[in-house]
N, C-alpha and C positions, 0 to 999 in steps of 0.2 A: 621602505616597503611600498610595493605597487598598490595603486588605488583598489584594484579588484581583490587583492589579498586583504586589504583593510576591511572591505565590505564583507568578505567571507568571515573574517574574524568577528566582526560585529554580529553577523547573523548567527554564528556559532554561540556567541555569548547570549544572544537573545533566546536561542533554543534552551540553553541551560537555565536562564531566568524563568522562562515559561514553565519548565519542568518543576522548578522550585515553587512557583505560584500554584501550579496544579496540586502539588503535594500539600501546600497550606490549605487550599480550598477543600481537598478531600478530608483533611484533618478537621476543618471547621464543620463540614457537613456531618461528620461522625459525632460531633459534640452537641448538636442541636436536635430538638425533637423532630420526629419524622414528618409531622404536619407542616413543617417549614421547608422541607427539602426541595419542593418544587420551585422555590424562589432561587435557590443556588444552582439547581441542575443545569439551567441554560448557560450559566457562567462557566461551570465545569466543562460543558460540551464545547463552548467557544474557545476556551483556553486550550483544550485538547486539540481542537482543529488547528489553532495557531501553532502549537508545538509541532504537529505533524507537518504543517506547511513549511515551517522553518527547517525541519530535517530534510525535506524535499529540496529546498533551496540550497542547503549546504552540499547535498549530494549532486545536484545539477552543476554546481560550480566545479566540484572535483571531477565530474565526468567531462565537462567542457575543457578543463585543463589537462585531461587525459592522465590524471594521476592514477597510479597503480593501486588497486584494491586487493588486499590479501585474500586468497582463497584457501579454504580448508574443508576437510570432511565435515558434513553437516547433515542434520536429520530434518527433512521437510515438515514432518508433523510438529516438531517443536517450534520451527520457524513460523508455521501457520498459527500455532497456538499463541505465540507472542504477538503476531499481527492482530489476531482477534482480540486479545487483551488490550492492545493499544487503541483499538477502534470502538470497542463495545461501549465505552462510556459515552461516545458521541452518538451512537445509534442503539440505545438500550432495548428498543422494541423489535429490532430485526433479529431473526433466528440465524445464527452463524454456526454452520455445521462443519467440523473438521473430520473428514473421512479418510485422511491419509494414514496409511499403515505405519505402525511403530518401526518396522524394519526397513522402511523406504529410506534410501540414503542418496546424497548428492555431494558434489564438490563445488562450492560456491562461496561468495562473500555473504555471510548471514545477514548483516545489517542491510545491505542493498536489497536482498530478496525479501526480507521482512517489509521494507519500505515499499517495494513493488506490490506486495500483497495488500498492504494497507491502502495503497492507491487504487487498486482494482476493487477492493471491497467498498471504498468510498464512492467510486464510480457507480457501482451497482446500487448502492443506497440512494444516491442522487437520481438514479434512473427509476426509482420507485419500487425496487425489490423489497420484499419483506422476508425472503429466505435466500441465503447465500451459502453455497456448498463448495468446499475445497477438497480436491482429490489430487493424487499424484501417481505417476508410473515411472519406475527407474529401470525398466527392462532394456531400454536402448537410449542411453542418455537419461536426462531427468526432465519430465514434463509435469508441470504443476498447473492444474486447471481450476479456474474460478467460474462457477456457474450461478446464475440467479434466475428468479422468476419475474423479472421486470419486463419492460416493453421491448427489449432487444435493441440491436443496433439499427439505425436508419440505413437505407440503401446507400446514401451518400458516404457514410462511414465505411461500409463494407467494400465499396468500390474504390476507396482511397481518395475520393473527390474532396472530402473534408476530414479534418482531424477531430472535430467535435460539433455537436449541435446543442450542447447544454447552455443554459443561461446562468446556472449556478457553478461556482468554482472557476478555476483558471483555464480549464480546457486543455491542460498540459498532460493529463493523466496517462493516456496511452503512449504519447510521445516519450514521457519520462520512463515508463516501463520498458519501452523499446530500447532506450539508451542503456538501461540497467542490463537487459538481456544481452545487448551487443558488447557490453564490457566483459562478458564471460566468453573466453575463447579457449580452444584446445587445438593448437595447430591452425589449420585452415577452417575448422568448424567454429562458427560464431552463433551465439544465442539468438533466438528470435521470438516473436510474439505472433500468435495466430488468433484471429477473432472470427466469430460465427454467431449465428442465431440458432437457438435450439428448436427442434421440431415441435416440442410441446410448449414453446413460448419462453422468452427470456434470452439472455446473452451468455456466451461462453468465451472465455479468454484463456489461452494456453501459453504459458511461459516455458519455452524449451531451452534447456541448457546443455551444452556438449559435455 
């Protein structure tokens, strides 16, 4: 077995172990009086963050190896709901609004797109947003947009001069989301990511899939 495949296997096992640990922690917090919950909450949040990070690492490895990801009919509202559920534990005070219509439909790898949305929500939270809104449009391809009320993108990010100005996190967020978008192809059409600042303040990121 090649070294990189061994590393990927270890990371995959770590992800599973972290999920089991998270389940145990959630069971424990349900068994103790509410007045003690604030002691366990930071542990739950950190464990959830580590689980999401390891999922990102596994996907980065598979994307770098150009492994095929199965695509299927999928419903963005459900994908967004799963992403919100995966991240809400980490950011319980942030208002996450899923405004994607039930009938909106796409053709994509659901695990990858969920992970992309988790990454974008995390980016918004780390940028100081306290309200994050998800919308989608399937009239010409699929366009999923994550908007927030944070401080928006620095000009160096918008111009492409830098990938990140954050001091928290890996700084791989947008790069990772772009890789996920580009893994979705339909003939010569390739997925892409568009970033902008909102006129009323905050950032907007649109994930466009063919």
